[in-house]
Every structure is written in C-alpha cells, then in structure tokens.
C-alpha positions in Angstrom: 34.8 -49.3 43.1 37.4 -50.1 40.8 39.8 -48.0 42.7 38.7 -50.4 45.8 39.1 -53.6 43.9 42.2 -52.6 42.5 43.3 -52.2 46.6 42.0 -55.5 47.4 44.1 -57.2 44.8 47.0 -55.3 45.7 46.8 -56.3 49.7 45.9 -60.1 48.2 49.0 -60.1 46.4 51.4 -58.2 49.2 50.0 -61.4 51.7 50.6 -64.1 48.9 54.3 -62.8 48.8 54.9 -62.3 52.6 53.2 -65.9 53.3 55.7 -67.5 50.3 58.8 -65.5 52.1 57.5 -67.2 55.7 59.5 -70.9 54.8 62.1 -69.0 53.7 62.3 -66.8 56.9 61.9 -69.9 59.2 64.4 -71.5 57.7 66.8 -68.7 58.2 66.2 -68.3 61.6 67.2 -72.0 62.2 70.9 -70.9 61.5 73.3 -68.8 62.7 75.6 -68.3 66.5 72.4 -68.5 68.1 70.2 -71.4 67.2 69.3 -74.0 69.1 68.0 -75.6 66.0 71.3 -75.5 65.0 72.7 -77.8 67.1 77.1 -78.0 68.0 76.4 -79.9 71.4 74.9 -83.0 72.6 72.1 -80.9 74.7 70.9 -78.8 71.9 70.8 -81.8 69.6 68.6 -83.6 72.2 66.2 -80.2 72.3 66.2 -79.8 68.6 65.0 -83.6 68.2 62.1 -82.9 70.9 61.0 -79.7 68.9 61.0 -81.7 65.5 59.0 -84.4 67.4 56.4 -82.2 68.9 56.1 -79.9 65.8 54.9 -83.8 64.6 53.0 -84.4 67.1 51.2 -80.8 67.1 50.6 -81.2 63.4 49.4 -85.0 63.7 46.7 -83.6 66.3 45.7 -80.6 64.3 45.1 -83.0 61.2 43.2 -85.4 63.1 41.2 -82.7 64.6 40.8 -80.8 61.2 39.6 -84.1 59.3 36.7 -84.9 61.8 35.7 -81.7 61.4 35.7 -82.2 57.3 34.1 -85.4 57.8 31.2 -84.1 59.7 30.9 -81.0 57.7 31.4 -81.8 54.7 31.8 -85.7 54.1 28.5 -86.5 56.1 27.0 -83.3 56.7 23.8 -85.2 57.9 22.9 -86.2 61.6 25.2 -88.5 63.4 24.1 -91.3 65.7 25.2 -90.4 69.3 27.6 -93.8 69.2 29.2 -92.3 66.0 29.2 -88.7 67.4 30.8 -90.0 70.9 33.5 -91.7 69.5 34.4 -89.0 67.3 34.6 -86.9 70.2 36.2 -89.3 72.7 38.5 -90.8 70.2 39.5 -87.6 68.5 39.1 -85.0 70.4 40.4 -86.5 73.6 42.2 -89.8 73.7 43.9 -89.3 70.6 45.7 -86.1 71.6 46.3 -87.1 75.2 48.1 -90.4 74.0 50.6 -88.3 71.5 50.7 -85.7 74.2 51.7 -88.1 76.8 54.2 -89.6 74.4 55.8 -86.5 73.9 56.1 -85.6 77.6 57.7 -89.1 78.4 59.8 -89.0 75.7 60.7 -85.2 77.1 61.3 -86.7 80.1 63.5 -89.3 79.6 66.1 -86.8 77.6 66.5 -85.0 81.0 68.6 -87.3 83.2 71.8 -87.6 80.8 71.5 -83.7 80.6 71.9 -83.5 84.0 74.3 -86.2 84.9 77.5 -84.8 86.4 79.4 -88.3 86.1 82.5 -88.3 83.9 83.2 -84.7 84.0 86.0 -83.6 82.2 85.7 -80.0 83.2 84.1 -77.5 85.9 83.7 -74.0 85.2 82.0 -71.9 87.8 80.0 -68.9 86.3 78.3 -65.8 88.1 75.4 -63.7 86.2 76.0 -60.1 87.4 74.1 -56.8 86.3 75.3 -56.6 83.7 78.3 -59.0 82.8 79.4 -62.8 83.5 82.2 -63.8 86.3 83.9 -67.1 84.9 86.2 -69.0 86.8 87.8 -72.5 85.4 88.4 -74.6 88.0 91.6 -76.4 87.4 93.3 -79.9 88.4 96.0 -77.5 90.1 93.4 -76.2 92.6 93.9 -72.4 91.7 91.1 -71.4 90.0 91.5 -69.3 86.4 89.2 -66.3 86.5 88.2 -64.2 83.2 84.9 -62.0 82.4 82.5 -62.1 79.4 83.5 -64.9 77.3 83.9 -68.6 78.2 86.2 -71.5 75.7 85.2 -74.9 76.0 87.1 -78.0 74.4 85.4 -79.9 72.1 83.9 -83.4 72.6 84.1 -83.3 76.3 81.6 -82.8 79.2 81.8 -79.4 80.7 79.8 -79.0 84.1 78.8 -75.3 84.7 78.0 -74.2 88.5 75.9 -71.4 88.0 74.6 -68.5 90.8 74.0 -64.7 91.1 75.0 -62.4 93.4 72.1 -59.7 92.6 69.3 -60.7 91.0 68.0 -63.8 88.7 69.9 -64.4 85.6 69.4 -67.2 83.2 72.3 -68.9 81.7 72.1 -69.9 77.9 73.9 -70.8 75.1 71.4 -72.3 72.4 73.6 -73.9 69.8 75.2 -76.0 72.8 72.3 -76.6 74.9 69.0 -75.6 77.4 68.9 -72.8 79.9 69.2 -72.6 83.8 68.1 -69.9 85.8 71.0 -68.8 88.2 69.1 -67.4 91.3 71.1 -65.5 94.1 72.1 -67.7 97.3 72.0 -70.6 95.0 73.7 -72.9 92.7 72.4 -74.7 89.8 74.1 -76.8 87.4 74.3 -77.2 83.8 76.1 -79.8 81.5 77.5 -79.4 78.2 79.1 -81.6 75.6 79.9 -79.5 72.5 80.2 -81.7 69.5 82.1 -79.2 66.8 84.2 -76.2 67.1 83.1 -72.8 66.2 82.2 -69.7 67.7 78.6 -69.4 69.0 76.7 -66.7 71.2 75.8 -67.1 74.7 73.0 -64.6 76.3 71.4 -63.9 79.7 67.2 -65.2 79.0 65.8 -64.0 81.9 65.0 -60.0 82.3 67.8 -58.7 84.9 67.5 -54.7 84.6 67.7 -51.9 82.5 70.4 -53.4 80.4 69.7 -57.0 80.2 70.1 -57.0 76.3 73.9 -55.9 76.9 74.6 -59.3 78.5 75.8 -61.5 75.9 79.3 -63.3 75.6 81.0 -65.5 72.7 81.8 -69.1 73.3 84.3 -70.5 71.4 84.7 -74.4 71.2 88.1 -75.3 70.4 89.9 -78.6 69.8 91.7 -79.9 73.3 94.9 -79.6 72.5 94.3 -75.7 72.0 91.9 -75.2 74.3 94.6 -76.5 77.2 97.2 -74.0 75.8 95.0 -71.1 76.0 93.8 -72.1 79.3 97.6 -72.5 80.4 97.7 -69.3 79.1 95.1 -67.1 81.1 96.2 -68.7 84.3 99.5 -66.4 83.7 100.3 -62.7 84.9 99.5 -60.2 83.1 101.9 -59.0 80.3 104.0 -56.1 80.8 103.5 -53.0 79.0 106.0 -52.8 75.7 105.7 -49.6 74.5 105.9 -46.3 76.6 102.4 -45.3 75.6 101.1 -48.7 77.2 103.2 -47.8 80.6 101.7 -44.7 80.5 98.3 -46.1 80.4 99.3 -48.4 82.8 100.4 -45.4 85.2 96.9 -44.0 84.7 95.3 -47.1 85.3 96.4 -47.4 88.2 96.3 -43.8 89.8 92.7 -43.3 89.1 91.6 -45.9 91.1 91.1 -48.6 88.6 92.4 -51.4 90.7 90.3 -50.5 93.6 87.5 -52.7 91.3 89.3 -54.6 88.8 92.1 -57.5 89.3 95.2 -57.3 86.9 97.2 -60.1 87.8 101.1 -59.4 88.5 100.4 -55.6 89.1 99.3 -53.3 92.1 95.3 -54.0 90.5 93.9 -56.4 93.2 90.1 -55.6 92.7 87.0 -58.3 93.2 84.0 -55.8 92.3 84.3 -56.0 88.5 85.6 -57.8 85.8 89.0 -59.6 86.2 91.4 -57.8 83.1 94.5 -59.7 83.3 94.0 -60.9 79.9 91.2 -58.6 78.6 92.9 -57.7 75.6 93.0 -61.4 73.8 88.8 -61.3 74.5 86.8 -61.4 71.3 84.2 -58.8 73.0 84.0 -56.1 75.6 81.7 -55.2 77.9 79.5 -58.5 77.9 79.3 -58.4 74.2 78.2 -55.0 73.7 81.7 -53.4 72.1 84.6 -55.1 69.9 87.7 -55.2 71.4 89.8 -52.8 70.0 91.7 -49.2 71.2 88.9 -47.5 70.0 86.4 -49.4 71.7 88.3 -49.4 75.2 88.6 -45.5 75.1 85.0 -45.1 74.5 84.0 -47.4 77.0 86.0 -46.0 79.5 84.8 -42.3 79.0 81.2 -43.4 78.5 80.5 -46.4 80.0 76.8 -45.0 81.2 75.7 -43.5 78.0 77.1 -47.4 76.5 75.5 -49.3 79.0 72.3 -47.8 81.0 72.7 -48.2 84.9 76.1 -49.8 84.8 77.8 -49.9 88.1 81.2 -48.7 86.7 81.7 -45.1 86.8 82.2 -42.8 83.6 85.9 -41.5 83.6 84.9 -39.2 80.8 86.7 -36.2 82.7 90.1 -37.8 82.2 92.4 -35.9 79.5 92.2 -37.5 76.1 95.6 -38.5 76.0 95.2 -40.6 79.2 92.0 -42.0 77.7 93.9 -43.2 74.7 96.8 -44.5 76.9 94.4 -46.4 79.0 93.2 -47.8 76.0 96.1 -48.8 74.5 97.5 -50.5 77.8 93.9 -53.0 78.2 94.1 -53.9 74.7 97.7 -54.9 75.3 96.9 -57.0 78.4 96.9 -60.4 75.8 
C-alpha cells in the first residue's frame, strides 16, 4: 500500500514538473529559423497577429462557457427559471461564441487581399517544386531569367511575387518566418507575395506530403540588403567559374565524361541538361540536395556516390561505381563552382 502511494506521489510530481516546463517549451517553439510566431515578413506578422487574436478569442469563449458552468453548478446550484436558463444557453453558448468567431473570421478575411496583391512588385521569382528539390528562376529586367536551385535570396523591404507550380505531384511552398504557404499544383500556377522586413537566414520547406523523400525537401532563405542582393544576383547571372586547379580540371572532365551534363546545366560549359538542378554556382550555396547536406567537398563526394541512400527514391542515379579519385575530383570541381 505504501509503495503504491509512493509511486502515485512520484508520478504526480513528474506531471507537475512537465506542466511547469510546458510554458517554456511553448516559448522556445515560437523562436528559430522556421517559426511563424517569430515573423520576419509582413505576411508572417499578419499571421502571427491573427494567431494571437484567435487565441484570445478562444480563451474568451472558454472563460464565458466555463463561467456559466460554474455559476449553474456551484454559485447557483438550485433550479433555474426557464427564462434565465434560456438566456444562459442562448447568450453564453450560442450568441456570444458566434459573435466572437464572426469577428475573428472577418478580421482574417480582411488580411488576405493585401497579402495577395501583386501591385507594386519589386521582384518576380518562379519556383517549381519537383521530387524532391526546388527549381528557382529570377526574372530580370534584361529578360533573361537567372536559374538556380534549392536556395532563395531576397532583398529586405521589397515586395516579391512568387509564381508557384509543379511538374509532378502537389507540393506546398512555405517560408514560415516570412509568410503563409501556397500549394504548387501540376498544370496550374499559384501566386504568393512576400515582403521581408529584416535580414537573416531562414528555412523554407515543402508543407505537403509529396513522396518518399518529402522530409528531405527544404531550402535556405537568405534575406539581404538590396545592394548586396543586386550584387549577388548579378554574380549568379554569370557563367560558371573555370576550374582553377588540376584536381578541379580533372573533376570537370569526369563530370562531363560520365554524362552528368545530360541532366545538369553548368552555364559556360558543354553541360546543358535541364532535368536536374542548375549547378552553375552550386559551390556558393549554403546546402546540398535541398537542405539535406552541408555544401562542402565531403558532402559532394557522398552525394555523388551514395545518392539513393541519402535521399530514397531520388531520380538521380548513384555513381558509387566510380573510382574514389574521380569522385573526389568531381566533388572538388563542384565545390569550386562559386
């Protein structure tokens, strides 16, 4: 008996400690590179504000309903007249919740038009969600788009319109710190407008299950000062940097001779494939394989030699049969594509 009582006391204390840590857990969850409640864009700010108003409305409805329940069961537990009972039920259980929820719905609908308006756009970006990576094209004033993959950079304080589509299955484009998410549907182009309000590096992801490697389909989002962004975009429009070392030149030859150029494009070289990501400046990106690996030489070597193990069901074939010296040379070549 005493042992059972002691066990019950210990379990109660564990629950108390867990409940005590719950507020801290919620606060920590509201921070970071992928949090809607840590906004870095006008869209995310509106969503966060709406969230807190919805929380307040939910708490208010809960308080009123619980207040009525306590009133009729504790304060006045006796019989109530039909008139007073009707007002308690209709007023507190129906009319008040409907008024609060209608106000929240109206407020939420009022937020939508400004977030979807494509007037006064400073930049247009086409993004295609594909199994399991992101094709990104920046529209420029010169008319020639600048293509890259699995990374997005934006100028702070400027409105950016994203044209979103997909060639295979439904994906969902989401950068929580900057704004809401929009589905990418085959055969259709949807639009999303974002306006970053502070610089930093954030995380985007696919928010719709799209196959085996859905969880390995992320991308970094770098918000930069406008001048730095313009300089970066101009450098991305340039052809690939020529190999500087003998090892990189060996890697370029291995890259072309093993057929990599049939799927990947490296502007300024014979590689002109369009099936896979554009690798013209892949060495300058923050991550590899859609946020799966760091963009270092060892990661490039692992990716080329063990593609299917790292990202299951990926369409890129594994080149693990190549000699180690070729894999190493190709990794150095790709990392050198700044």
